[in-house]
C-alpha positions in Angstrom: 0.0 0.0 0.0 1.3 3.4 -1.0 0.3 7.0 -0.3 -1.6 8.7 -3.2 0.7 11.7 -3.1 3.8 9.5 -3.3 2.3 7.5 -6.2 1.3 10.6 -8.3 4.5 12.5 -7.6 6.6 9.4 -8.6 5.3 9.8 -12.2 7.3 13.0 -12.5 4.2 15.0 -13.7 3.5 16.7 -10.4 5.3 17.6 -7.2 3.8 16.5 -3.9 2.7 20.0 -3.3 0.8 20.0 -6.6 -0.7 16.7 -5.8 -2.1 18.0 -2.5 -3.7 20.9 -4.4 -5.2 18.5 -7.0 -6.7 16.4 -4.2 -8.1 19.4 -2.4 -9.8 20.5 -5.6 -11.4 17.0 -6.1 -9.6 16.3 -9.3 -8.1 13.0 -8.2 -10.2 9.9 -8.3 -9.1 6.7 -6.5 -11.1 3.7 -7.9 -13.8 6.1 -9.0 -14.1 8.0 -5.7 -12.6 11.4 -5.0 -9.4 11.0 -3.0 -9.9 11.9 0.6 -6.4 13.0 1.5 -2.8 13.0 0.2 -1.9 10.3 2.8 -4.7 8.0 1.7 -3.2 4.6 0.8 -4.0 2.2 -2.0 -2.5 -0.8 -3.8 -1.0 0.5 -7.1 -1.1 -3.1 -8.6 -4.9 -3.2 -8.4 -6.2 0.3 -7.9 -7.0 2.9 -10.6 -6.0 6.5 -10.2 -7.4 9.3 -12.5 -6.5 13.0 -12.6 -9.0 15.2 -14.4 -10.6 12.0 -15.8 -7.3 10.7 -17.3 -6.0 7.4 -16.0 -2.5 7.7 -14.6 -0.2 4.7 -15.1 1.6 4.1 -11.9 4.9 2.3 -12.0 7.0 1.2 -9.0 10.1 2.6 -10.7 11.0 4.8 -13.6 13.2 3.6 -16.5 14.5 6.2 -19.0 16.5 5.5 -22.2 18.7 8.4 -23.3 20.9 8.9 -26.3 23.7 10.5 -24.4 25.5 13.3 -26.3 29.3 13.7 -26.2 30.4 16.4 -23.7 28.0 15.5 -20.9 28.9 13.7 -17.7 27.3 10.4 -16.7 26.6 11.7 -13.2 23.7 13.0 -11.1 25.3 16.3 -10.4 28.5 18.3 -10.9 29.3 21.9 -9.8 31.1 22.8 -13.0 29.9 20.7 -15.9 26.5 19.5 -17.4 25.4 16.1 -16.4 22.8 13.8 -18.0 20.3 14.7 -15.2 20.6 18.3 -16.4 19.1 17.2 -19.8 15.9 16.0 -18.1 12.9 18.2 -17.2 12.4 18.9 -13.4 9.6 16.4 -13.1 12.1 13.6 -13.9 14.9 15.0 -11.8 12.6 14.8 -8.8 12.4 11.0 -9.0 15.9 10.2 -7.9 17.1 8.9 -11.2 20.7 7.9 -11.7 22.8 6.5 -14.6 22.9 2.7 -14.7 26.5 2.4 -15.6 28.4 5.2 -17.2 29.7 6.5 -20.5 32.8 8.7 -20.6 32.3 12.4 -21.1 33.3 12.2 -24.8 31.3 9.0 -25.4 27.8 8.9 -26.6 24.8 6.6 -27.1 22.6 4.3 -25.0 22.4 5.3 -21.3 19.8 3.9 -19.0 18.6 6.1 -16.1 16.5 4.6 -13.3 15.7 4.8 -9.6 15.6 0.9 -9.4 18.8 0.1 -7.4 18.3 -3.6 -7.5 18.1 -3.6 -11.3 21.2 -1.5 -11.5 23.1 -3.9 -9.3 22.0 -6.9 -11.5 22.9 -5.2 -14.8 26.3 -3.9 -13.5 27.4 -6.9 -11.4 30.6 -8.4 -13.0 29.3 -11.9 -12.3 26.3 -11.4 -14.6 28.4 -10.5 -17.6 25.8 -8.4 -19.3 26.9 -7.8 -22.9 27.4 -4.3 -24.1 27.9 -3.4 -27.7 29.7 -0.3 -28.9 30.3 1.3 -32.3 33.9 2.7 -32.6 35.8 4.7 -35.2 39.6 4.6 -35.0 42.5 6.6 -36.4 43.8 3.6 -38.4 42.1 0.5 -39.9 41.9 -2.4 -37.5 43.0 -5.8 -38.7 42.2 -9.5 -38.3 45.2 -9.6 -35.9 43.5 -7.0 -33.7 40.3 -9.2 -33.9 42.3 -12.2 -32.7 43.9 -10.2 -29.8 40.5 -9.0 -28.6 39.0 -12.5 -28.9 41.9 -13.9 -26.8 41.7 -11.3 -24.1 44.1 -8.4 -23.7 46.3 -7.6 -20.7 46.9 -3.9 -20.4 50.2 -2.2 -19.7 49.3 -1.8 -16.0 48.6 -5.5 -15.7 44.8 -5.3 -15.9 43.5 -8.5 -17.6 40.5 -7.9 -19.9 38.1 -10.7 -20.7 37.9 -11.8 -24.3 35.8 -9.3 -26.4 34.2 -9.3 -29.8 35.6 -7.1 -32.5 33.6 -6.9 -35.7 35.3 -4.9 -38.5 33.1 -2.6 -40.6 33.7 -1.1 -44.0 37.4 -0.1 -44.5 38.3 -1.3 -41.0 38.5 2.0 -39.2 34.9 1.4 -37.9 34.0 -1.6 -35.8 31.6 -3.0 -33.3 33.0 -4.1 -30.0 31.2 -6.4 -27.6 32.2 -6.3 -24.0 31.2 -8.7 -21.2 32.5 -6.5 -18.5 33.0 -2.8 -17.8 36.5 -1.7 -16.8 37.6 2.0 -16.7 38.1 3.3 -20.3 38.3 -0.3 -21.3 37.7 0.0 -25.1 40.1 2.9 -25.5 42.8 1.2 -23.5 42.4 -2.1 -25.3 42.5 -0.3 -28.7 45.5 1.7 -27.6 47.3 -1.5 -26.7 47.0 -2.4 -30.3 48.5 0.9 -31.4 45.3 2.6 -32.4 43.2 5.4 -30.9 39.5 5.6 -30.6 38.1 8.8 -32.3 34.4 8.1 -31.6 32.7 5.7 -29.2 28.9 5.1 -29.1 27.1 2.5 -27.1 24.3 0.9 -29.1 23.1 -1.9 -26.7 23.2 -3.1 -23.2 21.9 -6.7 -22.7 18.5 -6.8 -24.4 18.1 -3.0 -24.4 18.9 -1.4 -27.8 19.3 2.3 -28.5 16.3 3.8 -30.2 17.9 5.4 -33.2 15.0 7.8 -33.5 16.4 9.6 -30.4 18.6 12.4 -31.3 21.7 13.1 -29.1 20.3 14.5 -25.8 16.8 13.1 -26.3 15.2 10.5 -24.1 12.0 8.4 -23.6 10.5 6.1 -21.1 11.0 2.4 -21.7 8.1 0.5 -22.9 6.5 -2.2 -20.7 8.1 -4.9 -22.9 11.6 -3.3 -22.6 11.2 -3.1 -18.8 10.2 -6.8 -18.6 13.1 -7.9 -20.8 15.7 -6.2 -18.6 14.1 -7.5 -15.4 12.6 -4.3 -14.2 9.3 -3.8 -12.3 6.2 -2.6 -14.0 
């Protein structure tokens, strides 16, 4: 059982203060009856909430897909630089969203933001080996020898051992798809550098079953569909 004001404010459409005013004005119906008070409790799994006659879909958690642009930090806040939370409207920022995993400041592509801590732990836990696929462009063509090195697993100069990774060459070879089964710091850039090449562009296109919606322009976002939430193990 959850408070009505908490449920409605969790959608990001209203603050708790705004919800209290809506209830006071009789504009909130709980199972067809005007809500009595903000603290009134109901079961979101079986109850129906309407505001001004429109049914409000209540989810236990929020899941947002963003096409992260380059130049923005994968963080919740920073005193000097823009973060991915700064790209969201205030209604979403009030929900306690955080990046599930990270992309470097100069990297772009798929970023999941949520307030579901348990899901984040499952997706990021090294023991689960959730595959992540990245598009890269390099300053020189990569070769079958580079592919073999990635497939074998690369040990970096500082002794860090990287698990075997996929490297699919595209076009002339200066573009490729990299599939990682882990997420070490600057891993793709460091693995590529160990082969004598530099990454000029890096874009994540998938994370497990979640694939970047290519209709999203850099900086744009949308809520995950119910099917997408189910596939990644989230809670509807």
